[in-house]
C-alpha positions in Angstrom: -4.0 24.5 -36.9 -4.6 28.3 -37.5 -2.3 30.5 -35.5 -4.0 33.2 -33.4 -2.1 36.5 -33.8 -2.7 38.8 -30.9 -3.1 42.5 -31.8 -0.4 45.0 -31.0 -2.6 46.5 -28.4 -3.1 43.2 -26.6 0.6 42.5 -26.7 1.5 46.0 -25.5 -0.7 45.4 -22.4 1.1 42.2 -21.7 4.7 43.1 -22.5 5.0 46.9 -22.7 7.3 48.8 -20.3 6.4 52.4 -19.6 8.9 54.7 -21.2 11.1 51.9 -22.6 9.1 49.3 -24.6 5.9 49.5 -26.7 4.3 47.0 -29.0 2.8 48.8 -31.9 1.5 48.0 -35.4 4.2 48.0 -38.1 3.7 49.3 -41.6 1.8 46.2 -42.6 -0.4 46.2 -39.5 1.4 43.4 -37.7 2.9 43.8 -34.2 6.4 45.0 -33.7 8.4 45.7 -30.5 9.7 49.3 -30.3 12.5 49.9 -27.8 13.5 53.4 -26.7 15.7 54.8 -23.9 18.9 56.8 -23.4 21.2 53.9 -24.3 19.7 52.8 -27.6 16.6 52.5 -29.8 15.5 49.5 -31.7 12.7 47.6 -33.5 11.9 43.9 -33.9 8.9 42.6 -35.7 6.8 39.4 -35.1 7.0 39.1 -38.9 10.0 36.8 -39.1 11.3 37.9 -35.7 13.2 40.4 -37.8 15.2 43.3 -36.3 14.8 46.4 -38.5 16.5 49.1 -36.4 19.2 49.5 -33.8 20.6 52.9 -33.0 22.9 53.1 -29.9 23.2 56.5 -28.2 25.4 59.0 -30.0 25.4 57.2 -33.3 23.4 57.1 -36.5 21.2 54.1 -37.5 23.3 50.9 -37.8 20.8 48.7 -39.6 19.8 49.3 -43.3 16.1 49.0 -44.2 14.9 49.6 -47.8 12.5 52.4 -48.2 10.7 50.2 -50.7 10.4 47.2 -48.3 7.2 45.3 -48.6 5.0 45.0 -45.5 2.8 42.1 -46.4 2.3 38.8 -44.5 4.1 36.1 -46.4 6.5 38.5 -48.1 10.1 39.0 -47.0 11.1 42.4 -45.6 14.1 43.9 -47.6 16.7 44.9 -45.0 17.0 44.5 -41.3 18.2 41.1 -40.1 16.2 38.3 -41.7 16.6 34.8 -40.3 17.5 32.1 -42.9 16.6 28.6 -41.9 16.9 25.6 -42.7 18.5 26.5 -46.0 20.4 29.5 -47.4 19.7 31.0 -50.8 17.7 28.5 -52.9 16.8 25.0 -51.8 19.2 22.7 -53.6 16.7 20.0 -54.4 13.6 22.1 -55.1 13.7 25.4 -57.0 10.0 26.0 -56.1 10.8 26.3 -52.4 11.0 29.8 -50.8 14.5 31.4 -50.9 16.3 31.3 -47.6 14.0 28.8 -45.9 10.6 28.7 -44.2 10.7 31.1 -41.2 11.6 34.6 -42.4 8.0 35.3 -43.5 6.3 33.4 -40.6 4.6 35.3 -37.8 6.5 34.4 -34.7 5.3 34.4 -31.1 6.4 37.1 -28.7 7.5 35.2 -25.5 9.1 37.8 -23.2 10.5 41.2 -22.8 13.2 41.5 -20.1 14.8 44.6 -18.7 18.4 44.5 -17.8 20.8 47.3 -16.6 20.7 49.7 -19.6 19.3 47.1 -22.1 16.2 45.2 -23.0 16.0 41.6 -24.3 13.2 40.6 -26.6 12.5 36.9 -27.2 10.4 35.4 -29.9 9.8 31.8 -31.0 8.3 29.6 -33.8 8.1 25.9 -34.6 7.5 23.5 -37.4 3.9 23.2 -38.6 2.0 22.1 -41.7 3.3 25.1 -43.7 7.0 24.3 -43.0 6.5 20.6 -43.5 5.3 21.3 -47.0 8.9 22.1 -47.8 11.0 20.4 -45.1 9.9 17.4 -43.1 11.8 17.9 -39.8 10.3 19.0 -36.5 12.0 22.0 -34.8 11.6 24.9 -32.5 13.4 28.2 -33.0 14.1 31.0 -30.5 15.5 34.4 -31.4 16.5 36.5 -28.4 17.7 40.0 -29.2 19.3 42.3 -26.6 19.1 46.0 -27.5 21.6 48.1 -25.5 24.9 49.8 -26.1 25.6 46.5 -28.0 23.2 44.5 -30.2 23.3 40.8 -29.3 21.4 38.2 -31.3 21.0 34.6 -30.0 19.5 32.2 -32.5 18.7 28.8 -31.0 17.5 25.7 -33.0 16.0 22.8 -31.1 15.4 19.4 -32.8 11.9 18.4 -31.5 11.6 15.4 -33.7 12.8 11.7 -33.4 15.5 11.8 -36.2 18.6 13.9 -36.7 18.5 16.7 -39.3 21.1 18.9 -41.0 20.4 22.6 -41.6 21.9 25.8 -42.8 21.3 29.1 -41.0 22.2 32.8 -41.3 21.4 36.0 -39.6 21.3 38.0 -42.8 22.3 41.4 -41.4 22.0 44.4 -43.6 24.4 47.1 -42.2 23.9 50.8 -43.2 27.1 52.3 -44.6 27.9 55.8 -45.9 29.2 54.5 -49.2 29.9 50.8 -49.8 32.6 51.7 -52.3 34.6 53.3 -49.5 33.9 50.7 -46.8 36.1 47.7 -46.1 35.8 44.5 -44.0 38.8 43.5 -41.9 39.3 40.0 -40.3 39.1 37.6 -43.2 42.6 37.9 -44.7 43.7 34.5 -45.9 40.2 32.9 -45.7 38.9 30.7 -48.4 35.6 31.7 -50.0 33.2 30.6 -52.6 32.3 33.4 -55.1 28.6 33.1 -56.0 29.0 35.7 -58.7 31.6 33.5 -60.4 30.0 30.0 -60.4 30.9 29.5 -56.8 34.6 29.2 -57.6 36.9 28.8 -54.6 39.1 31.8 -54.0 41.4 33.1 -51.3 41.0 36.5 -49.6 44.0 38.7 -49.6 43.9 41.7 -47.2 40.7 43.6 -46.3 37.6 43.0 -48.4 36.9 45.9 -50.7 33.5 46.2 -52.5 34.0 47.3 -56.1 31.3 45.2 -58.0 28.4 42.8 -57.3 29.6 40.7 -54.3 28.2 37.4 -53.0 31.0 35.6 -51.1 30.7 32.7 -48.6 33.8 32.6 -46.4 34.2 29.1 -45.0 35.6 28.0 -41.7 35.7 31.5 -40.3 35.1 32.1 -36.6 37.0 35.2 -35.9 35.7 38.7 -35.1 35.2 41.2 -38.0 35.4 44.9 -38.4 33.3 46.8 -40.9 35.2 50.1 -41.4 33.1 53.0 -42.7 35.1 56.2 -43.2 32.1 58.1 -44.5 30.2 57.6 -41.2 33.4 57.6 -39.3 32.8 54.4 -37.4 33.8 50.8 -37.2 31.1 48.1 -36.8 32.6 45.3 -34.7 31.0 41.9 -35.3 31.7 39.0 -32.9 30.4 35.5 -33.8 30.0 32.4 -31.7 29.1 28.9 -33.1 29.2 30.5 -36.6 31.7 28.9 -38.9 30.9 30.7 -42.1 30.5 34.4 -43.1 28.6 35.7 -46.1 29.3 39.2 -47.6 26.8 40.5 -50.1 26.0 43.6 -52.0 23.9 43.5 -55.3 25.6 46.5 -56.9 23.8 48.6 -59.4 23.0 45.8 -61.9 21.7 43.4 -59.2 19.5 46.1 -57.7 17.6 46.4 -60.9 16.3 42.8 -60.4 15.0 43.7 -56.9 11.7 45.5 -56.9 11.8 46.1 -53.1 15.2 48.0 -53.2 15.5 51.5 -54.5 17.8 52.0 -57.4 19.9 54.5 -55.4 20.0 52.4 -52.2 22.7 49.8 -52.9 25.7 52.1 -52.0 24.3 52.5 -48.5 24.0 48.8 -47.5 26.4 45.9 -47.0 25.4 42.5 -45.7 27.9 40.7 -43.4 26.3 37.6 -42.1 27.0 35.2 -39.3 26.1 31.8 -40.7 26.6 28.1 -41.0 26.1 27.2 -44.7 27.3 24.7 -47.3 30.0 22.5 -45.8 29.5 24.3 -42.5 25.9 23.2 -42.2 24.9 21.9 -38.7 23.9 18.3 -37.8 21.5 18.2 -34.9 20.4 15.1 -33.0 16.9 14.7 -31.5 16.3 16.8 -28.3 19.5 18.7 -28.9 20.0 22.5 -29.2 22.3 24.6 -31.3 22.8 28.3 -30.5 24.5 30.8 -32.8 25.3 34.2 -31.4 26.3 37.5 -33.1 27.2 40.6 -31.1 27.5 44.0 -32.7 29.1 47.1 -31.3 30.1 50.5 -32.6 33.5 52.1 -32.3 35.0 55.3 -33.7 37.5 55.0 -36.5 
């Protein structure tokens, strides 16, 4: 069945809030929700239910978005917070399958915009269809509820709408904007075991803070604790609190990796660092029929 995509103008009439929320066309002509107000600004696209901006009052932009990002239906947006589901990276048993799953390039449905004291929550959803079943047979419904306020809260809910259990990986693939990744550090994973994807997924142990000095693609397993991304150039600490997330991915392509990415400027890699709440590899989730699983990531900004 062909999905009917309402225009930005139609969605704005239904969900817009005077002086706070507008639904407008994004760079590719698809609708996005644009939130303004004294406490924060932010943007979330129907394209993948992807957040591409969050700027709390008194701070610089927190989310990195490539200036060479593609704005085409069916193409991934480089930067922001892509949703990876039901697998992470490549699909283990099918190299032809789309990287990071089947929903980050789908057009989601805008379900609601709710005002709270000093914040706005935008909810979008999508579900299995013929396109997703081409790559993965299970039936599901997904909901991404994002609260834009003095904090950024992401609630990603997976519902098994089929008759059989399924196992899935998930990640909120968050690109953070940093002043210089070579001077940033991540605190909170000292002693954690990780798999180094730049070194044949060898198992290693983290000692102290994470420093980025080369191409990095680490999956930290069995990690539930809060994290701090310390950025001395922008003089801030990005505090990341996870719930129902048992793994953490840290990624930066470095100079050589950027050359393989046509949608990332050659000079942009020093200004991005992905720190991702996730459940991948041995932390993948088993979900019974009619059951829900909710993963939550809450981001706040603090001075160094």
